[in-house]
C-alpha positions, 0 to 999 in steps of 0.5 A: 929396382930388381931384386939381387939374384946373387949374394952381395954387400950393400954398396952404401953400408956394406952389410951382407945382402943375401940373394933376393933380399936387396935391390940392384941399382946402377947404370948399364954394365955397372949394377950394384946391390943395396940393402932395403934400408938404402933403396932409393925412394921417390921425392914427395909430391910438390904443390906446383902445376903442370902438364901432369894435372891436365887430362891425359890419354894412355895407350898400351898393346899386348903383342905376339913378340918383342920386335915392333917391326915384325910382331903383331898387336893382339890386344889394346887399351885406348884410355881417353883423357875424359874416361872414354876408354876403348879396349879390345882384342885383335885377331892378328892372322898369325900364330901367337907364340907360346912365349907371348901367351905365357906373358899376357895369357892370350891364345889363338882360341882367345882371339878367335872371332875378334876383329881382324888387324885391319879393322882394329889398327884403323880404329887405333890410328884414327884415335891417335890422330884425334889426340894429335889434333886436340893437342892432348898428351898421350902416355905410352910406357916405352913409346918406341916399342908401342908406337913403332908397332902401330906404325908397322901395323899401319904400313902392313895393312895400308892404314893412314898413319897418324901425324906423328910429328904433332903427337905429344907423347909422354913416355914415363920410361924416358922421363924417368931415365932423364931424371935419374940417368939410369942410376936406379937400375932396371925400370920395367913398368912394374918396377916404376910403379913400385918406386912411384907408389902406383898400384898395378892391378894385373901386369901385362893386361893392356888396360891395367898397364895403360892405367898404371903408365898414366899414373906413373907419368902423373907421379913423375910430374908431381914429384919432379918440378923440373919436368912437371912444370914444362909444357908438353911440347918442351917435354917431347923435346927433352925426351928426344934428347934423353932417349939419345943420351940413354942410347949412347950409354947403352951402346957403349955397354953393348959394343963391349958386350957384343950386344945390338946397339940402339938408334939414338934418334929412335924415339918415339918411333924406332927405325932399323939400324942394320949397319950397326948390328 
């Protein structure tokens, strides 16, 4: 949960909460402040078994921007289910905007001499396909961004797409929303790590983010029996539904606020919705 940017009063106990000393909770368009004594905490781990005890892979990209259809991958982390991890830099063949470099620290100089996009994207797509073939769960935090970007990169460079229909994606962002219905406020990876007790060593480093995302997924499964005990196939089905419901919530707010709406069917791969801009 994000700290409160302004002075307020705790929604639970009505104590004064100076700016920065509390947390924001609540769904889109209805945020409220709580003092630290009333910040929601994650439940304890259970003794149940489930997908979270299986070997899981994890993927994360650092990129040139926030548009998964147009921006480019500049670094990647492919964490295998048995410790066979691959990380690398990518020369995207385009400028890296200063705003993106400010986030992940990668510049044109850093990327000079790295493999070109075609080579890197080919290897990434092949790796993803091996997971689909093996039925291994792939953790991707905000999968609709990273996987949509991978699809766009494959299309851009003529690389064979993975069989997306067989990929067992675990998206902690979506599962967390399904559990809490957005009532805990903003859920960046860093905020989710804080809530679930996961240490993130270096945010916006692809490997560190991929490690943290997988650990958050495991903690969600371990602490919430209702999602931890289902099969990965069932979890994928649930995530599609939760993403759609989350989009409905966002879109109701977005239309009031004049913001861009989301495609409720856009998980784990987003599609453009020009008619709804």
